[in-house]
C-alpha positions in Angstrom: 13.0 167.7 203.4 10.0 167.5 201.0 8.4 164.0 200.7 5.9 163.3 198.0 4.1 159.9 198.2 3.4 158.3 195.0 0.1 156.5 194.8 -0.2 153.1 193.2 -0.2 153.6 189.2 0.4 157.5 189.4 2.0 159.2 186.5 5.6 160.3 187.4 5.0 163.6 185.6 1.9 164.2 188.0 4.3 163.4 191.0 7.0 165.8 189.6 4.5 168.6 189.2 3.4 168.1 192.8 6.9 168.3 194.1 7.8 171.4 192.1 4.5 173.0 193.5 5.3 172.0 197.0 9.0 173.1 196.7 8.0 176.5 195.0 5.8 177.1 198.2 8.6 176.6 200.5 10.4 179.7 199.2 13.7 178.0 199.1 14.9 179.4 195.8 13.8 182.8 196.6 15.6 182.9 199.8 18.7 181.5 198.2 18.7 184.3 195.5 18.2 187.0 198.1 21.2 185.7 200.1 23.5 185.8 197.2 24.3 189.5 197.9 23.7 191.9 200.8 21.0 194.7 200.5 21.1 197.5 203.0 17.8 197.7 205.0 17.3 201.3 203.7 17.7 200.2 200.2 15.0 197.4 200.8 12.7 199.6 202.4 12.8 202.0 199.6 12.2 199.2 197.0 9.1 198.0 199.0 7.9 201.6 199.2 8.4 201.9 195.4 6.5 198.5 194.7 3.7 199.5 197.1 3.2 203.0 195.1 3.2 201.1 191.9 0.6 198.5 193.0 -1.5 201.3 194.4 -1.4 203.3 191.0 -2.4 200.0 189.2 -5.4 199.5 191.7 -6.6 203.2 191.3 -6.1 203.0 187.4 -8.5 199.7 187.4 -11.2 201.5 189.4 
């Protein structure tokens, strides 16, 4: 459970922003989305490999 202590006189929008940032760092929504459907390990490896190739091409293009 995420707890955000609100300081005296703190704006509620600022506290909400801190909560959202902390919640995003936990990766809960990302995990929920990934669990909605089963993906075979071979397909996950293939996708990771394609992403790595794409990132590597971008880095080479930058240089």
